[in-house]
C-alpha distance (Angstrom), angle and dihedral (degrees) to the residues before:
residue distance angle dihedral
M1 . . .
T2 3.80 . .
D3 3.81 92.4 .
R4 3.81 89.8 52.4
A5 3.81 91.6 49.0
W6 3.81 91.6 51.3
R7 3.80 91.7 45.8
D8 3.81 90.4 50.9
F9 3.80 91.8 46.7
S10 3.80 92.0 48.0
R11 3.80 92.0 49.2
S12 3.80 91.7 47.6
F13 3.80 92.3 48.2
R14 3.81 93.1 48.7
T15 3.81 94.4 46.7
D16 3.81 100.8 36.8
G17 3.79 115.3 13.4
L18 3.79 102.5 37.7
P19 3.84 96.0 49.5
K20 3.81 89.1 53.0
I21 3.79 91.6 51.6
L22 3.81 91.7 45.7
S23 3.80 92.1 52.5
S24 3.81 95.6 45.0
G25 3.77 122.3 98.4
V26 3.81 90.4 -161.3
C27 3.80 127.7 21.0
L28 3.77 127.6 -147.0
A29 3.79 126.8 -151.0
V30 3.80 122.8 -174.1
V31 3.79 117.6 -149.5
G32 3.78 123.7 -166.6
G33 3.75 137.1 153.9
D34 3.74 133.2 42.6
G35 3.80 98.1 -58.1
T36 3.81 96.2 -108.7
D37 3.83 98.1 103.4
V38 3.81 120.1 71.1
D39 3.80 116.7 -148.6
V40 3.82 105.0 -152.8
K41 3.81 93.6 -157.1
Q42 3.80 91.4 51.7
A43 3.80 91.0 46.3
A44 3.82 90.8 53.1
E45 3.81 91.5 47.0
L46 3.81 93.3 48.6
G47 3.80 90.8 46.6
A48 3.81 90.9 52.2
M49 3.81 91.2 47.1
L50 3.80 90.1 53.5
L51 3.81 95.0 43.6
L52 3.80 90.6 49.5
D53 3.82 91.5 46.3
K54 3.81 92.7 -124.3
P55 3.80 120.1 167.1
I56 3.81 108.1 -106.7
I57 3.78 129.1 -149.4
L58 3.78 108.8 -163.8
V59 3.79 110.4 -154.7
C60 3.79 113.5 -163.8
T61 3.77 124.7 -163.8
P62 3.82 118.9 -137.9
G63 3.80 110.7 -71.2
A64 3.82 94.6 11.9
V65 3.77 117.6 151.1
I66 3.79 109.7 -133.4
P67 3.81 116.4 -158.4
S68 3.80 110.2 -126.6
R69 3.81 94.7 -125.2
L70 3.80 91.5 50.6
R71 3.81 89.6 49.9
R72 3.82 90.3 52.8
A73 3.82 92.0 48.8
A74 3.81 93.5 53.9
D75 3.79 120.1 89.0
V76 3.80 91.1 -150.8
V77 3.81 129.8 15.8
I78 3.79 117.1 -159.4
E79 3.78 108.1 -167.1
E80 3.79 128.1 -164.6
W81 3.79 90.8 18.5
H82 3.78 120.8 176.2
P83 3.82 124.0 167.1
D84 3.81 92.7 -131.7
N85 3.80 94.2 53.4
P86 3.84 111.7 96.7
D87 3.82 91.1 -156.8
A88 3.81 90.3 54.4
Q89 3.80 90.1 48.7
D90 3.81 90.0 51.5
R91 3.82 91.2 49.7
M92 3.81 90.1 50.6
A93 3.82 92.1 49.7
A94 3.81 91.1 48.2
A95 3.82 91.1 49.9
L96 3.80 91.6 50.6
R97 3.81 91.5 48.6
R98 3.79 91.4 48.9
L99 3.80 94.6 49.2
T100 3.80 96.2 42.1
G101 3.79 94.7 42.1
E102 3.79 92.8 -124.3
S103 3.79 122.2 148.6
A104 3.78 122.1 -120.0
H105 3.82 88.4 -97.3
G106 3.83 97.2 48.4
């Protein structure tokens, strides 16, 4: 059963996740929780982002524990992010502009 689950995950990652990362100019990773639970899908995505030298925006939910090495690997860390917070939205837009080289007016 475990071998089948890994095979299915690997196939899904190669056909869905990896092409998205390859085609992205900037990658986004969302971190939440206390840092004690490892999400295998997120770990694979972050590993691919690093191996492909993609710029990474690390978006952290309120109260999230961010491992120090992950923080250093990210190009931008947006802490205390919530989609309903206008300040958080502004910080996200500024990070995207910075990493894509776009001006404030596109």
